[in-house]
C-alpha positions as a Markdown table, in Angstrom:
| # | Residue | x | y | z |
|---|---|---|---|---|
| 1 | Unk | 7.3 | 140.0 | -17.4 |
| 2 | Unk | 5.4 | 140.6 | -20.1 |
| 3 | Unk | 4.1 | 136.9 | -19.9 |
| 4 | Unk | 3.7 | 136.8 | -16.5 |
| 5 | Unk | 1.1 | 139.7 | -16.8 |
| 6 | Unk | -0.9 | 138.4 | -19.4 |
| 7 | Unk | -0.9 | 134.5 | -17.1 |
| 8 | Unk | -1.9 | 136.8 | -14.3 |
| 9 | Unk | -4.6 | 138.6 | -15.9 |
| 10 | Unk | -6.1 | 135.5 | -17.6 |
| 11 | Unk | -6.1 | 134.0 | -13.9 |
| 12 | Unk | -8.1 | 137.3 | -12.4 |
| 13 | Unk | -10.5 | 137.1 | -15.5 |
| 14 | Unk | -11.4 | 133.5 | -13.9 |
| 15 | Unk | -11.7 | 135.3 | -10.3 |
| 16 | Unk | -13.7 | 138.5 | -11.4 |
| 17 | Unk | -16.6 | 137.6 | -13.4 |
| 18 | Unk | -17.8 | 140.8 | -13.0 |
| 19 | Unk | -15.1 | 141.7 | -15.9 |
| 20 | Unk | -15.3 | 138.6 | -17.9 |
| 21 | Unk | -19.1 | 137.9 | -17.7 |
| 22 | Unk | -18.2 | 134.0 | -17.1 |
| 23 | Unk | -20.0 | 131.7 | -14.7 |
| 24 | Unk | -19.0 | 132.8 | -10.6 |
| 25 | Unk | -20.4 | 131.5 | -7.5 |
| 26 | Unk | -21.4 | 135.2 | -6.4 |
| 27 | Unk | -25.5 | 136.3 | -5.2 |
| 28 | Unk | -28.0 | 135.4 | -7.5 |
| 29 | Unk | -29.1 | 138.4 | -10.0 |
| 30 | Unk | -32.1 | 140.2 | -8.3 |
| 31 | Unk | -35.3 | 139.5 | -10.2 |
| 32 | Unk | -36.8 | 141.9 | -12.3 |
| 33 | Unk | -40.0 | 143.9 | -10.8 |
| 34 | Unk | -43.2 | 145.0 | -12.4 |
| 35 | Unk | -43.2 | 148.4 | -13.2 |
| 36 | Unk | -46.4 | 150.3 | -12.7 |
| 37 | Unk | -47.3 | 152.8 | -15.3 |
| 38 | Unk | -44.1 | 152.0 | -17.3 |
| 39 | Unk | -42.6 | 154.3 | -19.5 |
| 40 | Unk | -43.2 | 153.6 | -23.2 |
| 41 | Unk | -40.3 | 152.7 | -24.6 |
| 42 | Unk | -39.7 | 151.5 | -28.5 |
| 43 | Unk | -37.2 | 149.7 | -30.6 |
| 44 | Unk | -35.9 | 151.8 | -33.0 |
| 45 | Unk | -33.8 | 149.3 | -35.1 |
| 46 | Unk | -31.5 | 146.2 | -34.1 |
| 47 | Unk | -28.4 | 145.5 | -36.7 |
| 48 | Unk | -25.6 | 142.9 | -36.3 |
| 49 | Unk | -21.9 | 144.8 | -36.5 |
| 50 | Unk | -20.7 | 140.9 | -35.2 |
| 51 | Unk | -18.6 | 142.6 | -32.4 |
| 52 | Unk | -17.6 | 138.7 | -31.3 |
| 53 | Unk | -18.7 | 136.9 | -28.2 |
| 54 | Unk | -14.9 | 136.7 | -27.1 |
| 55 | Unk | -14.2 | 138.3 | -23.6 |
| 56 | Unk | -11.7 | 140.8 | -25.5 |
| 57 | Unk | -14.5 | 142.5 | -27.1 |
| 58 | Unk | -15.8 | 144.0 | -23.7 |
| 59 | Unk | -14.7 | 147.5 | -24.4 |
| 60 | Unk | -15.7 | 147.9 | -28.4 |
| 61 | Unk | -17.7 | 150.8 | -27.2 |
| 62 | Unk | -18.8 | 152.7 | -30.6 |
| 63 | Unk | -17.8 | 155.8 | -31.6 |
| 64 | Unk | -20.6 | 158.2 | -32.6 |
| 65 | Unk | -19.6 | 161.4 | -34.6 |
| 66 | Unk | -22.7 | 163.7 | -35.9 |
| 67 | Unk | -25.5 | 161.0 | -37.2 |
| 68 | Unk | -23.1 | 158.1 | -37.4 |
| 69 | Unk | -21.8 | 155.3 | -35.1 |
| 70 | Unk | -18.4 | 154.2 | -36.1 |
| 71 | Unk | -18.0 | 150.1 | -34.6 |
| 72 | Unk | -15.0 | 147.9 | -34.9 |
| 73 | Unk | -15.4 | 144.0 | -34.1 |
| 74 | Unk | -12.5 | 141.8 | -32.9 |
| 75 | Unk | -11.5 | 140.7 | -36.5 |
| 76 | Unk | -10.9 | 144.2 | -37.0 |
| 77 | Unk | -13.9 | 145.2 | -39.4 |
| 78 | Unk | -15.0 | 148.9 | -39.1 |
| 79 | Unk | -18.4 | 149.9 | -40.2 |
| 80 | Unk | -20.4 | 153.0 | -40.3 |
| 81 | Unk | -24.1 | 153.2 | -38.9 |
| 82 | Unk | -26.6 | 155.2 | -39.8 |
| 83 | Unk | -28.1 | 156.2 | -36.4 |
| 84 | Unk | -31.4 | 156.9 | -38.0 |
| 85 | Unk | -32.3 | 153.7 | -39.3 |
| 86 | Unk | -29.5 | 151.5 | -38.3 |
| 87 | Unk | -28.2 | 150.9 | -42.3 |
| 88 | Unk | -24.4 | 150.1 | -42.8 |
| 89 | Unk | -23.1 | 153.2 | -44.7 |
| 90 | Unk | -19.8 | 151.1 | -45.6 |
| 91 | Unk | -17.3 | 148.2 | -44.4 |
| 92 | Unk | -13.6 | 148.6 | -44.1 |
| 93 | Unk | -11.3 | 145.8 | -43.4 |
| 94 | Unk | -8.3 | 146.9 | -41.1 |
| 95 | Unk | -6.6 | 143.9 | -40.8 |
| 96 | Unk | -6.4 | 144.5 | -37.1 |
| 97 | Unk | -7.1 | 142.3 | -34.1 |
| 98 | Unk | -8.9 | 145.3 | -31.6 |
| 99 | Unk | -9.7 | 145.4 | -28.1 |
| 100 | Unk | -11.0 | 148.6 | -27.6 |
| 101 | Unk | -13.6 | 151.0 | -29.9 |
| 102 | Unk | -12.0 | 153.4 | -32.3 |
| 103 | Unk | -11.1 | 156.9 | -31.5 |
| 104 | Unk | -11.5 | 160.4 | -33.4 |
| 105 | Unk | -13.3 | 163.2 | -34.9 |
| 106 | Unk | -14.7 | 164.6 | -37.8 |
| 107 | Unk | -11.3 | 164.9 | -39.0 |
| 108 | Unk | -9.8 | 161.4 | -38.5 |
| 109 | Unk | -10.7 | 157.9 | -37.1 |
| 110 | Unk | -7.9 | 156.2 | -35.1 |
| 111 | Unk | -8.2 | 152.3 | -34.8 |
| 112 | Unk | -5.7 | 150.3 | -32.3 |
| 113 | Unk | -5.1 | 146.6 | -31.9 |
| 114 | Unk | -4.0 | 144.1 | -29.1 |
| 115 | Unk | -0.4 | 144.3 | -30.8 |
| 116 | Unk | 0.3 | 147.4 | -30.1 |
| 117 | Unk | -0.8 | 149.3 | -33.8 |
| 118 | Unk | -2.2 | 152.4 | -34.4 |
| 119 | Unk | -4.0 | 153.4 | -37.4 |
| 120 | Unk | -5.4 | 156.9 | -38.6 |
| 121 | Unk | -7.9 | 157.0 | -41.4 |
| 122 | Unk | -9.4 | 159.5 | -43.3 |
| 123 | Unk | -13.3 | 158.9 | -43.9 |
| 124 | Unk | -14.4 | 158.9 | -47.7 |
| 125 | Unk | -17.5 | 158.2 | -49.3 |
| 126 | Unk | -17.9 | 154.8 | -48.7 |
| 127 | Unk | -15.0 | 153.7 | -46.7 |
| 128 | Unk | -11.7 | 154.8 | -45.0 |
| 129 | Unk | -8.5 | 156.2 | -46.6 |
| 130 | Unk | -5.3 | 155.5 | -44.4 |
| 131 | Unk | -3.3 | 158.7 | -43.5 |
| 132 | Unk | -0.3 | 157.1 | -41.4 |
| 133 | Unk | 0.3 | 154.4 | -39.1 |
| 134 | Unk | 2.3 | 153.5 | -35.9 |
| 135 | Unk | 3.1 | 150.5 | -33.8 |
| 136 | Unk | 4.1 | 149.8 | -30.1 |
| 137 | Unk | 5.8 | 147.1 | -27.7 |
| 138 | Unk | 2.1 | 146.4 | -25.8 |
| 139 | Unk | -1.3 | 146.0 | -26.1 |
| 140 | Unk | -3.8 | 148.9 | -26.2 |
| 141 | Unk | -6.7 | 148.5 | -24.1 |
| 142 | Unk | -7.9 | 152.1 | -23.6 |
| 143 | Unk | -9.7 | 154.2 | -26.4 |
| 144 | Unk | -7.0 | 156.8 | -28.1 |
| 145 | Unk | -8.3 | 160.3 | -27.5 |
| 146 | Unk | -8.0 | 163.1 | -30.3 |
| 147 | Unk | -7.7 | 166.8 | -29.3 |
| 148 | Unk | -6.6 | 169.3 | -31.4 |
| 149 | Unk | -3.2 | 168.7 | -33.0 |
| 150 | Unk | -2.5 | 165.4 | -30.7 |
| 151 | Unk | -3.8 | 161.9 | -30.4 |
| 152 | Unk | -3.0 | 160.5 | -26.8 |
| 153 | Unk | -2.5 | 156.7 | -26.7 |
| 154 | Unk | -2.3 | 154.6 | -23.1 |
| 155 | Unk | -0.7 | 151.3 | -23.7 |
| 156 | Unk | -1.2 | 148.1 | -21.3 |
| 157 | Unk | 2.4 | 148.4 | -19.9 |
| 158 | Unk | 2.0 | 151.9 | -18.0 |
| 159 | Unk | 2.9 | 154.3 | -20.8 |
| 160 | Unk | 1.4 | 157.4 | -22.1 |
| 161 | Unk | 2.1 | 159.0 | -25.6 |
| 162 | Unk | 1.6 | 162.0 | -27.4 |
| 163 | Unk | 1.6 | 161.4 | -31.0 |
| 164 | Unk | 1.3 | 164.1 | -33.8 |
| 165 | Unk | -2.3 | 164.0 | -35.4 |
| 166 | Unk | -0.6 | 165.0 | -38.9 |
| 167 | Unk | 1.7 | 161.9 | -39.3 |
| 168 | Unk | 1.7 | 159.7 | -36.4 |
| 169 | Unk | 5.1 | 160.5 | -35.0 |
| 170 | Unk | 5.6 | 160.4 | -31.2 |
| 171 | Unk | 5.4 | 163.9 | -29.5 |
| 172 | Unk | 6.3 | 162.4 | -25.9 |
| 173 | Unk | 6.4 | 159.4 | -23.7 |
| 174 | Unk | 5.5 | 158.8 | -19.8 |
| 175 | Unk | 5.9 | 155.6 | -18.2 |
| 176 | Unk | 4.8 | 154.3 | -14.7 |
| 177 | Unk | 5.3 | 150.8 | -13.4 |
| 178 | Unk | 2.6 | 148.3 | -13.6 |
| 179 | Unk | 1.8 | 146.1 | -10.6 |
| 180 | Unk | 1.9 | 142.2 | -11.3 |
| 181 | Unk | -1.5 | 141.7 | -11.2 |
| 182 | Unk | -4.1 | 144.3 | -12.7 |
| 183 | Unk | -7.7 | 144.7 | -14.5 |
| 184 | Unk | -8.0 | 144.0 | -18.2 |
| 185 | Unk | -8.9 | 147.7 | -18.8 |
| 186 | Unk | -7.3 | 150.8 | -19.0 |
| 187 | Unk | -8.3 | 154.1 | -18.3 |
| 188 | Unk | -9.0 | 156.7 | -21.3 |
| 189 | Unk | -6.8 | 159.6 | -20.9 |
| 190 | Unk | -9.0 | 162.8 | -20.0 |
| 191 | Unk | -7.6 | 166.4 | -21.7 |
| 192 | Unk | -8.6 | 169.4 | -19.5 |
| 193 | Unk | -6.9 | 172.3 | -21.3 |
| 194 | Unk | -3.5 | 172.4 | -21.0 |
| 195 | Unk | -3.5 | 169.0 | -19.2 |
| 196 | Unk | -3.6 | 165.4 | -20.0 |
| 197 | Unk | -4.8 | 163.2 | -17.0 |
| 198 | Unk | -4.4 | 159.4 | -16.8 |
| 199 | Unk | -5.2 | 156.8 | -14.1 |
| 200 | Unk | -3.2 | 154.2 | -13.5 |
| 201 | Unk | -3.2 | 150.8 | -12.1 |
| 202 | Unk | -1.9 | 151.8 | -8.7 |
| 203 | Unk | -4.3 | 154.1 | -7.8 |
| 204 | Unk | -2.5 | 157.1 | -9.0 |
| 205 | Unk | -4.2 | 159.8 | -11.0 |
| 206 | Unk | -1.7 | 161.6 | -12.8 |
| 207 | Unk | -1.7 | 165.3 | -14.9 |
| 208 | Unk | 0.7 | 166.1 | -17.3 |
| 209 | Unk | 1.7 | 169.1 | -19.9 |
| 210 | Unk | 0.2 | 168.0 | -23.1 |
| 211 | Unk | 3.1 | 170.0 | -24.6 |
| 212 | Unk | 5.9 | 168.1 | -23.0 |
| 213 | Unk | 4.7 | 165.2 | -20.8 |
| 214 | Unk | 6.1 | 166.5 | -17.7 |
| 215 | Unk | 4.4 | 165.6 | -14.5 |
| 216 | Unk | 2.3 | 168.7 | -13.0 |
| 217 | Unk | 0.6 | 166.8 | -10.5 |
| 218 | Unk | 0.1 | 163.3 | -9.1 |
| 219 | Unk | -2.9 | 162.3 | -6.5 |
| 220 | Unk | -3.5 | 159.1 | -4.6 |
| 221 | Unk | -6.8 | 158.1 | -5.1 |
| 222 | Unk | -6.6 | 154.9 | -3.5 |
| 223 | Unk | -3.9 | 152.8 | -1.5 |
| 224 | Unk | -3.4 | 149.2 | -2.0 |
| 225 | Unk | -4.4 | 147.0 | 0.8 |
| 226 | Unk | -5.1 | 143.7 | 2.0 |
| 227 | Unk | -2.8 | 140.3 | 2.1 |
| 228 | Unk | -3.4 | 139.2 | -1.3 |
| 229 | Unk | -2.5 | 140.8 | -5.1 |
| 230 | Unk | -6.6 | 140.4 | -5.6 |
| 231 | Unk | -7.3 | 142.2 | -2.3 |
| 232 | Unk | -4.8 | 145.0 | -3.6 |
| 233 | Unk | -6.0 | 145.8 | -6.6 |
| 234 | Unk | -6.8 | 149.5 | -6.8 |
| 235 | Unk | -7.1 | 150.1 | -10.4 |
| 236 | Unk | -8.4 | 153.4 | -12.2 |
| 237 | Unk | -10.0 | 152.0 | -15.1 |
| 238 | Unk | -13.0 | 153.9 | -15.8 |
| 239 | Unk | -13.8 | 157.2 | -18.2 |
| 240 | Unk | -13.2 | 160.0 | -15.8 |
| 241 | Unk | -15.3 | 163.3 | -16.1 |
| 242 | Unk | -14.5 | 166.8 | -15.4 |
| 243 | Unk | -17.0 | 169.7 | -14.4 |
| 244 | Unk | -16.4 | 173.2 | -13.8 |
| 245 | Unk | -12.6 | 172.7 | -13.0 |
| 246 | Unk | -12.9 | 169.3 | -11.1 |
| 247 | Unk | -12.4 | 165.7 | -12.0 |
| 248 | Unk | -14.7 | 162.9 | -10.6 |
| 249 | Unk | -12.5 | 159.4 | -10.6 |
| 250 | Unk | -13.3 | 156.2 | -9.4 |
| 251 | Unk | -11.1 | 152.9 | -8.3 |
| 252 | Unk | -11.9 | 149.3 | -8.4 |
| 253 | Unk | -12.3 | 148.1 | -4.6 |
| 254 | Unk | -11.0 | 151.6 | -3.4 |
| 255 | Unk | -12.5 | 155.3 | -3.5 |
| 256 | Unk | -14.6 | 157.9 | -5.7 |
| 257 | Unk | -13.1 | 161.1 | -5.6 |
| 258 | Unk | -13.3 | 164.9 | -6.3 |
| 259 | Unk | -10.0 | 166.4 | -7.5 |
| 260 | Unk | -9.2 | 169.8 | -8.4 |
| 261 | Unk | -8.2 | 169.8 | -12.1 |
| 262 | Unk | -5.2 | 173.0 | -11.7 |
| 263 | Unk | -3.6 | 171.7 | -8.6 |
| 264 | Unk | -4.3 | 168.0 | -8.4 |
| 265 | Unk | -5.8 | 169.1 | -4.6 |
| 266 | Unk | -8.3 | 166.4 | -3.2 |
| 267 | Unk | -11.8 | 167.7 | -2.2 |
| 268 | Unk | -13.2 | 164.8 | -1.1 |
| 269 | Unk | -13.2 | 161.1 | -1.2 |
| 270 | Unk | -15.3 | 158.4 | 0.1 |
| 271 | Unk | -15.1 | 154.4 | 0.1 |
| 272 | Unk | -16.3 | 153.2 | -3.3 |
| 273 | Unk | -15.8 | 150.0 | -5.8 |
| 274 | Unk | -16.6 | 150.5 | -9.4 |
| 275 | Unk | -14.4 | 150.0 | -12.7 |
| 276 | Unk | -17.1 | 151.7 | -14.9 |
| 277 | Unk | -17.5 | 155.2 | -16.3 |
| 278 | Unk | -19.2 | 158.2 | -14.5 |
| 279 | Unk | -22.1 | 160.0 | -15.6 |
| 280 | Unk | -22.8 | 163.9 | -14.7 |
| 281 | Unk | -24.9 | 166.4 | -14.7 |
| 282 | Unk | -24.7 | 170.1 | -12.5 |
| 283 | Unk | -25.7 | 168.7 | -9.5 |
| 284 | Unk | -24.7 | 164.8 | -9.2 |
| 285 | Unk | -22.5 | 162.2 | -10.5 |
| 286 | Unk | -24.3 | 159.0 | -11.4 |
| 287 | Unk | -22.7 | 155.5 | -11.2 |
| 288 | Unk | -23.0 | 151.8 | -11.1 |
| 289 | Unk | -21.3 | 150.1 | -8.0 |
| 290 | Unk | -19.2 | 146.5 | -8.4 |
| 291 | Unk | -22.5 | 145.0 | -6.8 |
| 292 | Unk | -24.6 | 146.6 | -9.9 |
| 293 | Unk | -26.3 | 148.9 | -7.1 |
| 294 | Unk | -27.1 | 152.4 | -9.1 |
| 295 | Unk | -25.9 | 155.6 | -7.3 |
| 296 | Unk | -26.1 | 159.0 | -7.2 |
| 297 | Unk | -23.8 | 160.8 | -5.5 |
| 298 | Unk | -23.4 | 165.1 | -4.1 |
| 299 | Unk | -20.7 | 166.9 | -6.7 |
| 300 | Unk | -20.1 | 169.4 | -4.0 |
| 301 | Unk | -19.7 | 166.9 | -0.7 |
| 302 | Unk | -19.9 | 163.2 | -2.3 |
| 303 | Unk | -22.5 | 162.5 | -0.1 |
| 304 | Unk | -25.2 | 160.1 | -1.6 |
| 305 | Unk | -28.5 | 161.8 | -2.9 |
| 306 | Unk | -30.3 | 157.9 | -3.4 |
| 307 | Unk | -28.9 | 154.6 | -4.1 |
| 308 | Unk | -31.6 | 151.9 | -6.2 |
| 309 | Unk | -30.7 | 148.0 | -5.1 |
| 310 | Unk | -33.5 | 147.1 | -7.5 |
| 311 | Unk | -30.7 | 145.6 | -10.4 |
| 312 | Unk | -28.4 | 144.2 | -7.7 |
| 313 | Unk | -26.1 | 141.9 | -9.0 |
| 314 | Unk | -27.5 | 142.0 | -12.6 |
| 315 | Unk | -24.1 | 143.0 | -13.9 |
| 316 | Unk | -25.6 | 146.6 | -15.3 |
| 317 | Unk | -23.3 | 148.9 | -17.4 |
| 318 | Unk | -22.3 | 152.3 | -16.4 |
| 319 | Unk | -25.3 | 154.7 | -16.6 |
| 320 | Unk | -25.8 | 157.4 | -19.2 |
| 321 | Unk | -28.3 | 160.1 | -18.8 |
| 322 | Unk | -31.0 | 161.0 | -21.4 |
| 323 | Unk | -33.1 | 164.1 | -20.1 |
| 324 | Unk | -34.2 | 164.0 | -16.7 |
| 325 | Unk | -33.7 | 160.1 | -16.8 |
| 326 | Unk | -30.6 | 157.4 | -16.6 |
| 327 | Unk | -30.0 | 154.2 | -18.6 |
| 328 | Unk | -28.3 | 151.4 | -18.0 |
| 329 | Unk | -28.4 | 147.9 | -19.8 |
| 330 | Unk | -27.9 | 144.5 | -18.1 |
| 331 | Unk | -26.7 | 140.7 | -18.5 |
| 332 | Unk | -29.8 | 139.6 | -20.0 |
| 333 | Unk | -30.1 | 142.3 | -22.7 |
| 334 | Unk | -32.4 | 144.3 | -21.1 |
| 335 | Unk | -32.2 | 148.4 | -20.9 |
| 336 | Unk | -33.7 | 149.9 | -17.5 |
| 337 | Unk | -34.5 | 153.8 | -17.2 |
| 338 | Unk | -34.6 | 155.6 | -14.1 |
| 339 | Unk | -35.8 | 159.2 | -12.6 |
| 340 | Unk | -32.8 | 161.2 | -12.0 |
| 341 | Unk | -34.2 | 162.9 | -9.2 |
| 342 | Unk | -34.9 | 159.8 | -6.8 |
| 343 | Unk | -33.6 | 156.7 | -9.0 |
| 344 | Unk | -37.2 | 155.5 | -9.3 |
| 345 | Unk | -37.4 | 152.8 | -11.9 |
| 346 | Unk | -39.5 | 154.3 | -14.7 |
| 347 | Unk | -39.2 | 151.6 | -17.7 |
| 348 | Unk | -37.8 | 148.6 | -19.1 |
| 349 | Unk | -37.1 | 147.3 | -22.7 |
| 350 | Unk | -35.4 | 144.2 | -24.3 |
| 351 | Unk | -33.2 | 144.9 | -27.0 |
| 352 | Unk | -31.4 | 141.6 | -27.3 |
| 353 | Unk | -30.5 | 138.3 | -25.0 |
| 354 | Unk | -27.0 | 138.8 | -23.7 |
| 355 | Unk | -25.1 | 140.9 | -21.9 |
| 356 | Unk | -24.4 | 144.6 | -22.2 |
| 357 | Unk | -20.6 | 145.8 | -21.3 |
| 358 | Unk | -20.7 | 149.0 | -23.1 |
| 359 | Unk | -22.2 | 152.0 | -21.4 |
| 360 | Unk | -25.5 | 153.4 | -23.3 |
| 361 | Unk | -24.7 | 155.8 | -25.9 |
| 362 | Unk | -27.1 | 158.8 | -26.2 |
| 363 | Unk | -27.8 | 160.4 | -29.5 |
| 364 | Unk | -30.6 | 163.0 | -29.8 |
| 365 | Unk | -33.9 | 161.2 | -28.2 |
| 366 | Unk | -32.4 | 158.1 | -28.5 |
| 367 | Unk | -30.3 | 155.7 | -26.3 |
| 368 | Unk | -28.0 | 152.8 | -28.4 |
| 369 | Unk | -26.8 | 149.8 | -26.7 |
| 370 | Unk | -24.3 | 147.3 | -27.7 |
| 371 | Unk | -24.4 | 143.4 | -26.4 |
| 372 | Unk | -21.6 | 141.3 | -26.3 |
| 373 | Unk | -22.4 | 139.2 | -29.4 |
| 374 | Unk | -22.9 | 142.6 | -31.7 |
| 375 | Unk | -26.2 | 143.8 | -31.4 |
| 376 | Unk | -26.3 | 147.5 | -31.9 |
| 377 | Unk | -29.9 | 149.0 | -31.0 |
| 378 | Unk | -31.3 | 152.0 | -30.6 |
| 379 | Unk | -34.3 | 153.0 | -27.9 |
| 380 | Unk | -36.6 | 156.0 | -27.4 |
| 381 | Unk | -39.5 | 157.2 | -25.7 |
| 382 | Unk | -42.7 | 156.5 | -27.6 |
């Protein structure tokens, strides 16, 4: 069955160019328009971390802790980058074949691999020291989450594990059936107090008690529909967000929904399709739709504040919030800035010449982006 799933995933990658960056027969991307009184944006620096042009590299999201970005490429080389000037602080060969970025906090860094490896490191002056190792029987496509004394690891076979921060020993394991066909990613677990929440490929959002893995609630975000396996895809693959006790989650070919974290009650739901991360502030959630239109949605009701289609079909990343602005990057290496209030396009700068998959990262007054060839770039307002 694992070989069958790998085969069907490869077929799906060829059909869903939005996830693969390959050639497709979809509508042509919108042309870039002239921006009057453009926001003055400067490239601070650009460095090559050689993430790889492989399709597997599209989830190699850098990890920002303090004034450093930790990156890992598909060859397993981890680097620490000074975010002030883009200089490398150290390099470390992990020996892994990762398909997702590193996780961790100030105490430890976690690297994973397509072979199910999990390695915890302590950062030393000029490099890393291994603390412990674990290995599972399935690919790891979701960034591991470190919270308190636990590490939460999601594997592609539908399993979620809690590991001990101290030695990597398994504390509990839960499992869900995986459909025969699914998108290539998995959602990153979300920790909310005593709960750890995970989205699955069957459109379910499930909350587990973080102490023992027992199910606290289960909510259906989207139900599969359609005659073909592709039409029935409803994967919950993005990064969910939580604010004021409410979880906001979106599915591919399904729904955008608000869920009460304590009970799992559905507060509102609307038709939407996205596999991207969600950005949030006090009044709205912001997200990129499957067709690369940018949306602002009322957190309370699910109604739209505005929709911006100036980048339609340009394969944009998920948005990030910086001050009063939103930032996305596209398939040609352009970074675009919008006003949160009304979606007006404010400015544009080209950081590289290839596609950005990773949601822009915000560090202070700068925005950091990563393209598919591994060019890490920092931009800020002049």
